[in-house]
RODO-2510 file (C-alpha; in nm, 4 decimals, decimal comma):
residues 642
     n   res          X          Y          Z
     1     x    17,1792     5,2747     8,8121
     2     x    17,1989     4,9195     8,8823
     3     x    17,0582     4,5988     8,7139
     4     x    16,7565     4,4245     8,9030
     5     x    16,8228     4,0754     9,0507
     6     x    16,9208     3,8317     8,7779
     7     x    16,6826     3,5165     8,7713
     8     x    17,0095     3,3197     8,7399
     9     x    16,9851     3,0933     9,0817
    10     x    17,3684     3,1669     9,1660
    11     x    17,2630     3,5385     9,1637
    12     x    16,9516     3,4813     9,3877
    13     x    17,1654     3,2849     9,6277
    14     x    17,4167     3,5475     9,6670
    15     x    17,1709     3,8374     9,6673
    16     x    16,9636     3,6392     9,9580
    17     x    17,3068     3,6080    10,1654
    18     x    17,3991     3,9585    10,0959
    19     x    17,0582     4,1320    10,2435
    20     x    17,0758     3,8881    10,5087
    21     x    17,4025     4,0003    10,6175
    22     x    17,2730     4,3789    10,5722
    23     x    16,9657     4,3282    10,7811
    24     x    17,1308     4,1449    11,0598
    25     x    17,3822     4,4317    11,0797
    26     x    17,1391     4,7369    11,0174
    27     x    16,8167     4,5740    11,1593
    28     x    16,6290     4,6902    10,8353
    29     x    16,3568     4,4168    10,7242
    30     x    16,4852     4,2425    10,4607
    31     x    16,1673     4,3652    10,2397
    32     x    16,3335     4,7129    10,3064
    33     x    16,6763     4,6084    10,1060
    34     x    16,6253     4,6200     9,7066
    35     x    16,9026     4,5802     9,4445
    36     x    16,8863     4,9762     9,4187
    37     x    16,8783     5,0563     9,7796
    38     x    17,1878     5,3417     9,8257
    39     x    17,4072     5,2459    10,1354
    40     x    17,4130     5,5951    10,2527
    41     x    17,1270     5,7914    10,0401
    42     x    16,8754     5,5344    10,1395
    43     x    17,0353     5,3022    10,4347
    44     x    17,1833     5,5833    10,6104
    45     x    17,4858     5,3160    10,5981
    46     x    17,8133     5,5263    10,6798
    47     x    18,1571     5,4487    10,6217
    48     x    18,2106     5,2863    10,9771
    49     x    17,9195     5,0516    10,9467
    50     x    17,9917     4,9430    10,5674
    51     x    18,3424     4,8467    10,6921
    52     x    18,1800     4,5688    10,9144
    53     x    17,9262     4,5041    10,6624
    54     x    18,1923     4,3917    10,4262
    55     x    18,3998     4,2324    10,6640
    56     x    18,0625     3,9874    10,7558
    57     x    17,9638     3,9372    10,3721
    58     x    18,3289     3,7980    10,3343
    59     x    18,2642     3,5957    10,6485
    60     x    17,9548     3,4918    10,5309
    61     x    18,0565     3,3622    10,1623
    62     x    18,3920     3,2586    10,2818
    63     x    18,5703     3,4530    10,0778
    64     x    18,9490     3,4721    10,0134
    65     x    19,0145     3,8385     9,9380
    66     x    18,8893     4,1315    10,0657
    67     x    18,6257     4,3114     9,8775
    68     x    18,6120     4,6482     9,7337
    69     x    18,4691     4,9275     9,9365
    70     x    18,3538     5,0900     9,6543
    71     x    18,0270     4,9382     9,6151
    72     x    17,7352     5,2376     9,6476
    73     x    17,4553     4,9978     9,6454
    74     x    17,3222     4,6546     9,6984
    75     x    17,3216     4,5189     9,3852
    76     x    17,6343     4,6568     9,3156
    77     x    17,8195     4,4661     9,6094
    78     x    17,5923     4,1490     9,4836
    79     x    17,8059     4,2191     9,1903
    80     x    18,1043     4,2402     9,3807
    81     x    18,0404     3,8954     9,5770
    82     x    17,9671     3,7200     9,2876
    83     x    18,2848     3,8379     9,0810
    84     x    18,4964     3,7302     9,4330
    85     x    18,3068     3,3893     9,4434
    86     x    18,3873     3,3055     9,0644
    87     x    18,7843     3,3990     9,1265
    88     x    18,7606     3,1484     9,4534
    89     x    18,6101     2,9173     9,2422
    90     x    18,8929     2,9584     8,9462
    91     x    19,1636     2,9378     9,2044
    92     x    19,0248     2,5981     9,3756
    93     x    18,9159     2,8158     9,7012
    94     x    18,6478     2,6240     9,9136
    95     x    18,3175     2,7053     9,9548
    96     x    18,1162     2,8146    10,2161
    97     x    18,0157     2,5504    10,4507
    98     x    17,6144     2,4523    10,4619
    99     x    17,4458     2,5179    10,8148
   100     x    17,1802     2,3583    10,9535
   101     x    16,9731     2,6605    11,0236
   102     x    16,9272     2,6948    10,6542
   103     x    16,6948     2,4157    10,6279
   104     x    16,4390     2,4957    10,8803
   105     x    16,0611     2,4517    10,8514
   106     x    15,8522     2,7421    10,8872
   107     x    15,8448     2,7909    11,2428
   108     x    16,2318     2,7371    11,2537
   109     x    16,2866     2,9991    11,0099
   110     x    16,0623     3,2617    11,1390
   111     x    16,2665     3,1933    11,4871
   112     x    16,6195     3,2141    11,2798
   113     x    16,5086     3,5148    11,1227
   114     x    16,4116     3,6862    11,4055
   115     x    16,7466     3,5897    11,5709
   116     x    16,9509     3,7498    11,2944
   117     x    16,8032     4,0633    11,3307
   118     x    16,7761     4,0737    11,6760
   119     x    17,1607     4,0066    11,7839
   120     x    17,3451     4,0834    11,4331
   121     x    17,4362     3,7514    11,3895
   122     x    17,4708     3,5764    11,0174
   123     x    17,2721     3,2607    10,9542
   124     x    17,5831     3,0335    10,8855
   125     x    17,6442     3,1551    11,3181
   126     x    17,3113     3,0428    11,4171
   127     x    17,3442     2,6798    11,5036
   128     x    17,0235     2,5461    11,6121
   129     x    17,1214     2,3658    11,9056
   130     x    17,3789     2,6321    12,0404
   131     x    17,3132     2,7493    12,3959
   132     x    17,1622     3,0689    12,3907
   133     x    17,3297     3,2169    12,6477
   134     x    17,6345     3,0731    12,6657
   135     x    17,7292     3,0568    12,2879
   136     x    17,5201     3,3196    12,1777
   137     x    17,4871     3,5624    12,3808
   138     x    17,1294     3,6073    12,3626
   139     x    16,9752     3,7459    12,7473
   140     x    16,6357     3,8019    12,8306
   141     x    16,5967     4,1294    12,7105
   142     x    16,7255     3,9834    12,3553
   143     x    16,4833     3,6590    12,4100
   144     x    16,1772     3,8679    12,4471
   145     x    16,2236     4,0529    12,1241
   146     x    16,3318     3,7524    11,9373
   147     x    16,0307     3,5852    12,0456
   148     x    15,8147     3,9115    11,9755
   149     x    15,9147     3,9247    11,6101
   150     x    15,8918     3,5406    11,5422
   151     x    15,5345     3,5246    11,6509
   152     x    15,4912     3,8207    11,4634
   153     x    15,6603     3,6847    11,1772
   154     x    15,4596     3,3570    11,2084
   155     x    15,1044     3,5599    11,1792
   156     x    15,0111     3,5336    11,5816
   157     x    14,7870     3,7521    11,7701
   158     x    14,8050     3,8983    12,1057
   159     x    15,0976     3,9018    12,3627
   160     x    15,4336     3,7077    12,2787
   161     x    15,4057     3,3748    12,5033
   162     x    15,6870     3,3693    12,7750
   163     x    15,9421     3,1190    12,6386
   164     x    16,2453     3,2358    12,8667
   165     x    16,2578     2,8368    12,9402
   166     x    16,3819     2,7915    12,5957
   167     x    16,7759     2,7529    12,6149
   168     x    16,8563     2,7027    12,1734
   169     x    16,6607     2,8332    11,8978
   170     x    16,5567     2,4568    11,8564
   171     x    16,3423     2,4558    12,1507
   172     x    16,1957     2,8034    12,1095
   173     x    16,0904     2,7170    11,7718
   174     x    15,9592     2,3794    11,9205
   175     x    15,8002     2,5835    12,2385
   176     x    15,6048     2,8200    11,9696
   177     x    15,5154     2,5437    11,7814
   178     x    15,3249     2,3844    12,0616
   179     x    15,1960     2,7413    12,1458
   180     x    15,0351     2,7342    11,8333
   181     x    15,0011     2,3902    11,6366
   182     x    14,8426     2,5241    11,3486
   183     x    15,1519     2,7296    11,2136
   184     x    15,3361     2,3860    11,1581
   185     x    15,3021     2,3614    10,8116
   186     x    15,2136     2,7550    10,7394
   187     x    15,4703     2,9440    10,5468
   188     x    15,5673     3,3249    10,7262
   189     x    15,3433     3,5465    10,7086
   190     x    15,0837     3,3238    10,5581
   191     x    14,7304     3,2789    10,6932
   192     x    14,7788     3,0903    11,0352
   193     x    14,5166     2,9390    11,2490
   194     x    14,2225     3,1325    11,3366
   195     x    14,2258     3,3684    11,0578
   196     x    14,5952     3,5439    11,1775
   197     x    14,7303     3,7242    10,9013
   198     x    15,0692     3,8762    10,8618
   199     x    15,0519     3,9669    11,2277
   200     x    14,9581     4,3226    11,2093
   201     x    14,5625     4,2458    11,2292
   202     x    14,4606     4,2727    11,5710
   203     x    14,1394     4,0887    11,5673
   204     x    14,1491     3,7732    11,7370
   205     x    13,8890     3,5098    11,8687
   206     x    14,0662     3,4407    12,1637
   207     x    13,8320     3,5910    12,4736
   208     x    14,0231     3,8347    12,7106
   209     x    14,0605     3,6748    13,0255
   210     x    13,8040     3,7848    13,2570
   211     x    13,8614     4,1183    13,4656
   212     x    13,6885     4,2994    13,7693
   213     x    13,4951     4,5849    13,6589
   214     x    13,7019     4,9022    13,6274
   215     x    14,0090     4,7194    13,6479
   216     x    14,2931     4,7927    13,4187
   217     x    14,3936     4,5953    13,1256
   218     x    14,5582     4,2917    13,1807
   219     x    14,3674     4,2317    13,5329
   220     x    14,2703     3,9706    13,6854
   221     x    13,9912     3,8589    13,8628
   222     x    14,1046     4,0498    14,1512
   223     x    14,1764     4,3610    13,9565
   224     x    14,5489     4,3061    14,0142
   225     x    14,7464     4,4379    13,6793
   226     x    14,9729     4,1161    13,6238
   227     x    15,1712     4,2763    13,3649
   228     x    15,5313     4,4247    13,4375
   229     x    15,7286     4,6639    13,2275
   230     x    15,8360     4,3597    13,0041
   231     x    15,5080     4,3762    12,8424
   232     x    15,5673     4,7564    12,6995
   233     x    15,8957     4,6338    12,5396
   234     x    15,7682     4,4773    12,2419
   235     x    15,4028     4,6117    12,1590
   236     x    15,4104     4,7021    11,8012
   237     x    15,2039     4,9384    11,6152
   238     x    15,2265     5,1862    11,3414
   239     x    15,2486     5,4696    11,5849
   240     x    15,4911     5,4845    11,6950
   241     x    15,3946     5,6338    12,0542
   242     x    15,1148     5,3894    12,1158
   243     x    15,3500     5,1615    12,3446
   244     x    15,4245     5,4806    12,5761
   245     x    14,9969     5,5401    12,6000
   246     x    15,0160     5,1623    12,7351
   247     x    15,2689     5,2032    12,9443
   248     x    15,1324     5,5281    13,0881
   249     x    14,7969     5,4027    13,2156
   250     x    14,9926     5,1021    13,3454
   251     x    15,2006     5,3422    13,5390
   252     x    14,9486     5,5681    13,6875
   253     x    14,7851     5,2733    13,8118
   254     x    15,0983     5,1610    14,0092
   255     x    15,1662     5,5148    14,1532
   256     x    14,8020     5,5115    14,2250
   257     x    14,8665     5,2215    14,4505
   258     x    15,1786     5,3529    14,5853
   259     x    15,3889     5,1037    14,4229
   260     x    15,6006     5,2628    14,1913
   261     x    15,7615     5,5787    14,3409
   262     x    16,0551     5,6094    14,1231
   263     x    16,2451     5,9624    14,0789
   264     x    16,1112     6,1568    14,4017
   265     x    16,3501     6,4947    14,4547
   266     x    16,5305     6,5291    14,6980
   267     x    16,4874     6,8598    14,9010
   268     x    16,8277     6,7825    15,1428
   269     x    17,1673     6,6424    15,1574
   270     x    17,1567     6,2580    15,1107
   271     x    17,3240     6,1126    15,4248
   272     x    17,2080     5,8900    15,6499
   273     x    16,8500     6,0316    15,6509
   274     x    16,7020     6,2659    15,3670
   275     x    16,4221     6,5074    15,3153
   276     x    16,2010     6,3663    14,9898
   277     x    15,9467     6,5591    14,8481
   278     x    15,6568     6,2728    14,8266
   279     x    15,4808     6,3806    14,4676
   280     x    15,1651     6,1375    14,5077
   281     x    15,0875     6,2852    14,8686
   282     x    15,2472     6,6415    14,7683
   283     x    15,4615     6,7128    15,0947
   284     x    15,8077     6,6411    15,1988
   285     x    15,8898     6,3556    15,4182
   286     x    16,1850     6,2855    15,6042
   287     x    16,3148     5,9366    15,5466
   288     x    16,6098     5,6763    15,6900
   289     x    16,8043     5,6689    15,3895
   290     x    16,9127     5,3339    15,2555
   291     x    16,9244     5,3864    14,8761
   292     x    17,2474     5,5829    14,8625
   293     x    17,5932     5,5022    14,6950
   294     x    17,7456     5,6919    14,8873
   295     x    17,9404     5,4318    15,0770
   296     x    18,1942     5,6448    15,2441
   297     x    17,9923     5,9509    15,3137
   298     x    18,2181     6,1911    15,0852
   299     x    17,9331     6,3535    14,9087
   300     x    17,8803     6,5564    15,2360
   301     x    18,2032     6,6110    15,3665
   302     x    18,3182     6,9608    15,3750
   303     x    18,6350     6,9725    15,2007
   304     x    18,4849     6,7827    14,8962
   305     x    18,2160     7,0550    14,9141
   306     x    18,4468     7,3641    14,9386
   307     x    18,7068     7,1754    14,6696
   308     x    18,4055     7,1844    14,4067
   309     x    18,2686     7,5539    14,5316
   310     x    18,6483     7,7001    14,4909
   311     x    18,7264     7,5365    14,1601
   312     x    18,3951     7,6289    13,9869
   313     x    18,4737     8,0201    14,0850
   314     x    18,8199     7,9858    13,9484
   315     x    18,7475     7,7895    13,6458
   316     x    18,3671     7,8693    13,5744
   317     x    18,0415     7,6220    13,5722
   318     x    18,1702     7,4140    13,2760
   319     x    18,4208     7,3952    12,9724
   320     x    18,1684     7,3315    12,7072
   321     x    18,4224     7,1147    12,4937
   322     x    18,5181     6,7496    12,4483
   323     x    18,8696     6,6482    12,5526
   324     x    19,0129     6,6881    12,2569
   325     x    18,8526     7,0601    12,1458
   326     x    18,9057     7,3263    12,4594
   327     x    18,7369     7,0529    12,7185
   328     x    19,0754     6,9605    12,9054
   329     x    19,1340     7,1516    13,2593
   330     x    19,4507     7,0947    13,4368
   331     x    19,2370     6,9598    13,7191
   332     x    19,1309     6,6499    13,4531
   333     x    19,5133     6,5759    13,4120
   334     x    19,5590     6,5779    13,7788
   335     x    19,2405     6,3627    13,8528
   336     x    19,3646     6,1090    13,5825
   337     x    19,7180     6,0703    13,7782
   338     x    19,5594     6,0407    14,0946
   339     x    19,3034     5,7863    14,0148
   340     x    19,6024     5,5720    13,8260
   341     x    19,7812     5,6078    14,1586
   342     x    19,5043     5,5415    14,3854
   343     x    19,4325     5,2155    14,1924
   344     x    19,8140     5,1611    14,1522
   345     x    19,8104     5,1399    13,7825
   346     x    19,9869     5,3188    13,5020
   347     x    19,7544     5,5202    13,3437
   348     x    19,3907     5,6541    13,3417
   349     x    19,1357     5,7790    13,1305
   350     x    18,8537     5,9578    13,2631
   351     x    18,5063     5,9617    13,0833
   352     x    18,2208     6,1699    13,1062
   353     x    18,0078     5,8838    13,2946
   354     x    18,0308     5,5253    13,4442
   355     x    17,7885     5,4437    13,1665
   356     x    17,9848     5,6026    12,8926
   357     x    18,3173     5,4113    13,0361
   358     x    18,1853     5,0599    12,9662
   359     x    18,0232     5,1665    12,6179
   360     x    18,3883     5,3604    12,5075
   361     x    18,6532     5,0776    12,6321
   362     x    18,4386     4,8086    12,4927
   363     x    18,3483     4,9175    12,2029
   364     x    18,7023     5,0683    12,0901
   365     x    18,8464     4,7143    12,1703
   366     x    18,6495     4,4989    12,0982
   367     x    18,5169     4,4154    11,7353
   368     x    18,2611     4,2034    11,5589
   369     x    18,5129     3,9666    11,4796
   370     x    18,6178     3,9137    11,8489
   371     x    18,4406     3,7714    12,1653
   372     x    18,3325     3,9305    12,4557
   373     x    18,2499     3,7021    12,7277
   374     x    18,0391     3,8149    13,0178
   375     x    17,8710     3,7397    13,3210
   376     x    17,5277     3,7044    13,3298
   377     x    17,4837     3,9514    13,5807
   378     x    17,6902     4,2235    13,4743
   379     x    17,5247     4,5753    13,4468
   380     x    17,3598     4,6814    13,1476
   381     x    17,6641     4,9092    13,0640
   382     x    17,8335     4,5951    12,9746
   383     x    17,5324     4,4795    12,7941
   384     x    17,4860     4,7896    12,5463
   385     x    17,8921     4,7917    12,5214
   386     x    17,8605     4,4855    12,3814
   387     x    17,5978     4,5553    12,1573
   388     x    17,7585     4,8704    12,0250
   389     x    18,0800     4,6704    11,9472
   390     x    17,8844     4,4356    11,7200
   391     x    18,0986     4,1359    11,8815
   392     x    18,0143     3,7960    11,9230
   393     x    17,8798     3,8090    12,3011
   394     x    17,8752     3,4618    12,5210
   395     x    17,7114     3,4762    12,8553
   396     x    17,8411     3,2352    13,1115
   397     x    17,5924     3,1865    13,4211
   398     x    17,6824     3,3768    13,7064
   399     x    18,0301     3,3260    13,8822
   400     x    18,0247     2,9929    13,6872
   401     x    18,3980     2,9065    13,6493
   402     x    18,2894     2,5844    13,4760
   403     x    18,0903     2,7449    13,2055
   404     x    18,3275     3,0381    13,1771
   405     x    18,5741     2,7540    13,0682
   406     x    18,3736     2,5964    12,8375
   407     x    18,2858     2,8962    12,6520
   408     x    18,6197     3,0107    12,6756
   409     x    18,7441     2,6468    12,5379
   410     x    18,4993     2,6763    12,2553
   411     x    18,6279     3,0085    12,1398
   412     x    18,9655     2,9389    12,1442
   413     x    18,8723     2,6190    11,8987
   414     x    18,7117     2,8832    11,6698
   415     x    19,0191     3,0463    11,6782
   416     x    18,8877     3,3909    11,5169
   417     x    18,9706     3,7270    11,6893
   418     x    19,0716     3,8534    12,0522
   419     x    18,8367     3,7738    12,3924
   420     x    18,7911     4,0425    12,6364
   421     x    18,6268     3,8875    12,9765
   422     x    18,3834     4,1550    13,1598
   423     x    18,2724     4,1281    13,4718
   424     x    18,1162     4,3355    13,7708
   425     x    18,3655     4,3495    14,0520
   426     x    18,0536     4,3756    14,2635
   427     x    17,7070     4,2879    14,1155
   428     x    17,4748     4,5611    14,1939
   429     x    17,1418     4,3975    14,2243
   430     x    17,2619     4,0834    14,4070
   431     x    17,5392     4,2495    14,6425
   432     x    17,7902     3,9564    14,5538
   433     x    18,1634     3,9866    14,4595
   434     x    18,2921     3,8307    14,1268
   435     x    18,5297     3,5383    14,1545
   436     x    18,8548     3,6884    14,0331
   437     x    19,0825     3,4178    14,1189
   438     x    18,9271     3,1885    13,8641
   439     x    18,8768     3,4415    13,6332
   440     x    19,2257     3,5451    13,6009
   441     x    19,3439     3,1942    13,6043
   442     x    19,0976     3,0989    13,2936
   443     x    19,2235     3,4089    13,1003
   444     x    19,6121     3,3511    13,1039
   445     x    19,4879     2,9809    13,0523
   446     x    19,3059     3,0443    12,7386
   447     x    19,5016     3,3667    12,6080
   448     x    19,2075     3,6390    12,6758
   449     x    19,1877     3,9496    12,8364
   450     x    19,0021     4,1091    13,1528
   451     x    18,8382     4,3852    13,2825
   452     x    18,6293     4,4200    13,6032
   453     x    18,3948     4,7158    13,6609
   454     x    18,4336     4,8192    13,9732
   455     x    18,1511     5,0486    14,0134
   456     x    18,0282     4,9429    14,3382
   457     x    18,3744     4,8091    14,4347
   458     x    18,6079     5,1293    14,4638
   459     x    18,5800     5,2861    14,8422
   460     x    18,4290     4,9544    14,9250
   461     x    18,6626     4,6271    14,8629
   462     x    19,0072     4,6218    14,9571
   463     x    19,2164     4,7443    15,2688
   464     x    19,2518     5,0797    15,0973
   465     x    18,9564     5,0742    14,9186
   466     x    19,0801     5,0289    14,5974
   467     x    18,8679     4,7588    14,4457
   468     x    18,8477     4,4201    14,3497
   469     x    19,1407     4,3574    14,2411
   470     x    19,3115     4,4693    14,5898
   471     x    19,0624     4,2769    14,7796
   472     x    19,1551     3,9868    14,6204
   473     x    19,5543     4,0276    14,6217
   474     x    19,5552     4,0490    14,2148
   475     x    19,6681     4,3862    14,1465
   476     x    19,8589     4,4027    13,7935
   477     x    19,6849     4,0809    13,7583
   478     x    19,3858     4,2361    13,5621
   479     x    19,4240     4,4236    13,2432
   480     x    19,1566     4,7233    13,2809
   481     x    18,9960     4,7978    13,5803
   482     x    18,6626     5,0339    13,5410
   483     x    18,4969     5,1940    13,7592
   484     x    18,2131     5,4858    13,8303
   485     x    18,2679     5,8135    14,0116
   486     x    17,9269     5,8739    14,1073
   487     x    17,9198     5,6448    14,4116
   488     x    18,1865     5,6629    14,6781
   489     x    18,3795     5,9248    14,5194
   490     x    18,0903     6,1434    14,5252
   491     x    18,1111     6,3234    14,1739
   492     x    17,9813     6,2405    13,8705
   493     x    18,2111     6,0838    13,5454
   494     x    18,3770     5,7136    13,5014
   495     x    18,7402     5,5941    13,4449
   496     x    18,9594     5,3072    13,3144
   497     x    19,2834     5,2523    13,4271
   498     x    19,5144     4,9654    13,2786
   499     x    19,8628     4,9730    13,0821
   500     x    19,9842     5,3352    12,9367
   501     x    19,9080     5,2312    12,5351
   502     x    19,6021     5,0699    12,6300
   503     x    19,4880     5,4089    12,7954
   504     x    19,6201     5,6099    12,4760
   505     x    19,4512     5,3953    12,2689
   506     x    19,1064     5,4514    12,4284
   507     x    19,1770     5,7971    12,4535
   508     x    19,1655     5,8264    12,0580
   509     x    18,9359     5,5347    11,9922
   510     x    18,6479     5,5375    12,2295
   511     x    18,3379     5,7341    12,0531
   512     x    18,2063     5,8229    12,4017
   513     x    18,5152     5,9971    12,5206
   514     x    18,6299     6,1502    12,2030
   515     x    18,3029     6,3035    12,1087
   516     x    18,1257     6,4283    12,4483
   517     x    18,1834     6,7192    12,6515
   518     x    18,4101     6,6094    12,9672
   519     x    18,2884     6,6349    13,3630
   520     x    18,2911     7,0403    13,4541
   521     x    18,6356     7,1390    13,6273
   522     x    18,4753     7,1859    13,9441
   523     x    18,3519     6,8460    13,9666
   524     x    18,6841     6,7077    13,8864
   525     x    18,8306     6,9148    14,2097
   526     x    18,5678     6,7503    14,4208
   527     x    18,6807     6,4393    14,3341
   528     x    19,0606     6,4691    14,3615
   529     x    18,9244     6,6060    14,7513
   530     x    18,7745     6,2820    14,7875
   531     x    19,0427     6,1006    14,7154
   532     x    19,2652     6,3095    14,9662
   533     x    18,9549     6,1974    15,2278
   534     x    18,9859     5,8360    15,1417
   535     x    19,3447     5,8181    15,2003
   536     x    19,3746     6,0423    15,5039
   537     x    19,0526     5,9059    15,6901
   538     x    19,0894     5,4652    15,6626
   539     x    18,8159     5,4914    15,9630
   540     x    18,5655     5,5735    15,7270
   541     x    18,5778     5,2228    15,5263
   542     x    18,6336     5,0332    15,8810
   543     x    18,3098     5,2090    15,9875
   544     x    18,1284     5,0933    15,6627
   545     x    18,2072     4,7398    15,7073
   546     x    18,1133     4,7454    16,0944
   547     x    17,7495     4,8766    15,9979
   548     x    17,7483     4,6275    15,7199
   549     x    17,8307     4,3435    15,9157
   550     x    17,5783     4,4899    16,1881
   551     x    17,2486     4,5153    15,9690
   552     x    17,3565     4,1985    15,7796
   553     x    17,3452     3,9716    16,0942
   554     x    17,0397     4,1119    16,1801
   555     x    16,8718     4,0518    15,8939
   556     x    16,9813     3,7178    15,8277
   557     x    16,8697     3,6289    16,1922
   558     x    16,4874     3,7705    16,1150
   559     x    16,4999     3,5176    15,8245
   560     x    16,5648     3,7267    15,5360
   561     x    16,7034     3,5927    15,2056
   562     x    17,0416     3,8055    15,1451
   563     x    17,1953     3,5356    14,8766
   564     x    17,5287     3,6064    14,8387
   565     x    17,6132     3,9469    14,9802
   566     x    17,9826     4,0087    15,0545
   567     x    17,9738     4,4709    15,0038
   568     x    17,7834     4,7200    15,1389
   569     x    17,4592     4,5899    14,8816
   570     x    17,2273     4,4048    15,0774
   571     x    16,9106     4,2563    14,8791
   572     x    16,6254     4,1434    15,0327
   573     x    16,4872     3,8798    14,7757
   574     x    16,1361     3,8160    14,7532
   575     x    16,0844     3,6877    14,3958
   576     x    15,7298     3,7531    14,3423
   577     x    15,6677     4,1616    14,1718
   578     x    15,3442     4,2264    14,3445
   579     x    15,4764     4,1204    14,7056
   580     x    15,8141     4,2387    14,6800
   581     x    15,6270     4,6177    14,5466
   582     x    15,3710     4,5676    14,8545
   583     x    15,6803     4,5447    15,1037
   584     x    15,8564     4,8422    14,9757
   585     x    15,5390     5,0251    15,0012
   586     x    15,4950     4,9057    15,3740
   587     x    15,8701     5,0168    15,4325
   588     x    15,8216     5,3779    15,3011
   589     x    15,5064     5,4300    15,5181
   590     x    15,7170     5,3510    15,8114
   591     x    15,9955     5,6105    15,7330
   592     x    16,2373     5,4202    15,5444
   593     x    16,3691     5,4681    15,1931
   594     x    16,5132     5,2301    14,9678
   595     x    16,4815     5,0426    14,6516
   596     x    16,2138     4,8572    14,4999
   597     x    16,3755     4,6522    14,2238
   598     x    16,1645     4,5182    13,9630
   599     x    16,1998     4,3747    13,5702
   600     x    16,4302     4,5047    13,3970
   601     x    16,6407     4,5831    13,6910
   602     x    16,6511     4,1950    13,7526
   603     x    16,4944     3,9106    13,5761
   604     x    16,0981     3,8365    13,6411
   605     x    16,0469     3,6259    13,9379
   606     x    16,3420     3,7615    14,1044
   607     x    16,2223     4,0863    14,2443
   608     x    16,3570     4,2233    14,5707
   609     x    16,4603     4,5070    14,8033
   610     x    16,7872     4,6916    14,7310
   611     x    16,9604     4,8042    15,0581
   612     x    17,2510     4,9910    15,0565
   613     x    17,4879     5,0813    15,3564
   614     x    17,6743     5,3617    15,4227
   615     x    17,9434     5,4853    15,6924
   616     x    17,7206     5,7429    15,8309
   617     x    17,4887     5,5038    15,9406
   618     x    17,4301     5,5177    16,3233
   619     x    17,3707     5,2260    16,5318
   620     x    17,0274     5,3577    16,6182
   621     x    16,9577     5,3764    16,2418
   622     x    17,0552     5,0044    16,2037
   623     x    16,8549     4,9146    16,4790
   624     x    16,5522     5,0896    16,3315
   625     x    16,6101     4,9564    16,0183
   626     x    16,6193     4,6058    16,1156
   627     x    16,2824     4,6394    16,2812
   628     x    16,1125     4,8000    15,9862
   629     x    16,2157     4,5537    15,7467
   630     x    16,0656     4,2814    15,9827
   631     x    15,7536     4,4597    16,0641
   632     x    15,7020     4,5527    15,6656
   633     x    15,7379     4,1660    15,5881
   634     x    15,5408     4,0528    15,8405
   635     x    15,2503     4,2766    15,7406
   636     x    15,3021     4,1882    15,3842
   637     x    15,3454     3,7920    15,3937
   638     x    15,7633     3,8089    15,3053
   639     x    15,8106     3,6843    15,6892
   640     x    15,5641     3,4659    15,8741
   641     x    15,3716     3,6597    16,1612
   642     x    15,5122     3,4839    16,4956
***
């Protein structure tokens, strides 16, 4: 049994610091963390998380020695920290540095506290003038959560304001203060303007916007529901499922208007054309297919299909185990050998999926004391890998090497831990290619490692189709090349290639590899056959690039904004979410299927249609597609009517 917190100011200060660190590492509310709280029984903090907590506490208080692993409760950990501080004081060790984030007004305090919980940073790491993306790694999704929590702490009711333009914590606090001036001198949790209390009271004197009779919540006078999926991510309610009911009504209205058309089931192979069951109309329809990542047409290749069938008959439907426990088949070993040879790297590890490859590789290599440097437009699997690792995340402006150098320079000056730069080879919603020569040059200059995600590059870029490094003539210059096998390679799974010792480390420390069942043997056999076809039929890659050039030229000639696409992904950038959905509906009505991409696939204001070209498209397909896109754009006002 532990003693309650002493009234001695030193004990109170240490207690508050320890609780802040635990809250940041576990996302518990500070009020839930009491001195008697048991780390395992009450808080569910296992030995792995506890190791991170102890290290973070040591850094927070600038302790010279490691903390003992024995404390079972928060109170015991506070006592251990006090003892360590006393020992350091006796030895003359320097006291922890002060931070400007500590002495804050109530609004700033609410913003800093919310940022700590949502980012897992400690208070001393949150400089008020640090750039949210470039220095703190706070992207638009995390920023939404920070703003929502800060407004709740300040007792503000209604939807959280859109403060995406704020680039620092200080600017965020200033913007919140401007939205609700009355909170300037109000302590967090106390009453604010309009009689709002702790933020859980849903009453407000602010009238709702006028909307048309019978229209949905969030609708304007014209009946259009201006909400997006962003509006449901931070809806707070004692009932955990309340947000699901709100979103269900929004989703049904979008589907009723034929604007959300996601997840419709195929009833055929997915080639240049596909039969899809339209669940909204209750019938099958054939579409010209431009939403497939089957770039080289291997998903329908007879040799690939035959390999899958034969291996499944020989080895069964699956093996029901992880790679370490009965789940390794000879075909898995052969697939890893073939992928390493195709990528021209020494070794390869295969994961159950491309998403899990990013989660596993990043979290295994990068720890809380390391720095992960990422492109602003990276795939969500990289973002989630960063969160899982607990590392300091820095975001550089898209393909901006000057910004990347600025971030690397600052992190090098701090001199703690290692640095890993991660970027997509081809950016999945934009179609452009990373500046790999610039990344490699800066990585060498600042002693960082590089990992490139070749999900949309494998089978597309390079003379042999092996990816981004080959495309730039930088084979062997990239530390790790990661990819998925569910796109060009026409199967399932993910992989990482690199040096033998790095791959072996990943094999033992990637949780998404160790604790997950692997791909079935039949899938592995199909992937090996797909590599055979790529190497034996190079004309497929040539035909793909002929098709890309043809459709890209037609769309640019028509006046579409394709950004800087240099791949099989052609983004038709529209911006406005409503107009993008309406154009997607008009395209489908004309018999062509492509992806309508809105938040969270892209930020608000950056909506688009995403067109994927394959080698299976015929010249007639490309002509018809260009005609459909132009007609639909003119109908919806994306392009002017001639």
